N, C-alpha and C positions, 0 to 999 in steps of 0.2 A: 435693788429691791430691799425695803426695810424688813427686818425679821418679823415684825408683827403682821406683815402682809403675805407671808409665805403660806401656801396651802397647808392646813393642819389636819391630821387624821387622829382619831382616838378610838381605842378598842377597850371596852370594859370587860372585866371578868364576868362570867355568866353562871357560875356554879353556885346555886343556892345551898347545896349541901356542904360546901367548903367551909370549915371552921376558921380558916385564916381570914384576916381582914381583906376586903375586896380591893382590887387594884385597877388602875386605868393606865393604859399604855398610850403615849402620844409621840408623834414624830412630825417633823416638818419635811415636806417632799424633797427638798434639796439637801437635807442634812443626813449624815451617816450615823446618827445616834438615835436611840429610843430612850425616852424618859418614862419610868414606871412610878406612878404616883399612888399613894395610899388614899383610900376613900374612907370616910367622907371629907377628911381634912385637905386633900389634894397636896399633901406634903410629898416632896421628892423621896422616894423609897430607894431607887437604884437607877443607874444610867448604864445602858449597854451601848458600846461604841466601837466594836471591832470591824464593822462594815467599812469598806473604802469608797463606796458610792452611795448615792441617795437611796432612801428606803421607800419602796412603793406600797408595801402592805404589811400588816402585822395581824396575827391571830393567836388567841389563847387556846390551849388544849381544853377539852371538855371538863377536866378536873381543875383547871386554872393553875396547874403547877408548872407548865411550860409555855413559852411564848415563841412562836416562829415568826421570822421576818424575811421578806423578799426584797432584793436590792438590785440596783443598777450594776453592782460589781459582779453579777452573774452567779451569786450564791444565795442559798437559803441558810439561815442560821437559826439554831434552836437554843433558847436561853432558859436557864432554871430560874423561875420566879423567886423561889426560896432556895438559896444555895445549900441550906442544911438538908435538903431533900434531893440527893443527886439522882441522875439517871441510873438505871440498873448498871452495875459494873463501873460506875463513875466514883469519883471521890468528892466528898462534900468540901466546899470552899467557904471561907468566912464571908459574911454578908457585907463587910466593910469594903470601902474603896469605890472608885469611879472607873468608868471605862472598862468594864469587865469583859473577859473573853467569853465567847459562846461555848456552850457545852458540846455542840456539834456544828460543823460547817459542812453543808451539803453542796457539792460541786458537780456540775454536769451540763448545765445550760450553756449554750454557745453565746448568748447575748443576755441582756438584762432580764431579770425575773420580775414580773409585775403583780403576781397574786400568789397567795398561799392559803391552804385550808387543811384542817385536821380531820382525820377519821373519827367517828364517834368513840372508838376505843382508845384513841390517843397514841396508837403505835405507828401510824402512818401519817405522812404529810404529803399533800399534793401541791405542786407548784406549776405555774404557767409562765412561759417565757416569751419574749419578743421573737425568739427563734421558732415560734409556732409549734412548740411541743409542750406537753403536759408530762411531768415526771412524778412518780409516786415513790416516796422515800420511806425506808424502814428507819425509824428514828434511833432505835437501839444500836443498829449496825452502822448507821451513818452512810447507807448505800441505797441505791435505787434497785430493788429486786426485779423490776419490770423494765422492758425496753421502753424508750420514750414513746408516748402516744401522740400521733400527729393528727 
């Protein structure tokens, strides 16, 4: 399959109150990386690539500072859109470099994770897996405070 024919998904930031430049996250279904583009220029801002399987879904937090991704590698990863603004208790990292590591790796699904969504407050992420469970994750703790929902 030619790279140009891979299914492509994009997720724009949606926070009109955010003073930072808007971003667009793109991914090809079979690829384990996410490309974050600055708008309106579409210039490549950052690349996130620590997943080991294809990425099935991405979603920005309500304030557009975090990006969550769901993957065939059975994980949900949370990325800092601007590494100068770390998660609470985290350490800021320079924005330079490619293939950056996720701020949080959320593990618990038994099979591929196919969808991800944020709570309105941005403190919880819900994920759905092929294992027919929905997990709700506390982003700060990096853990699922609830039993899986079936």
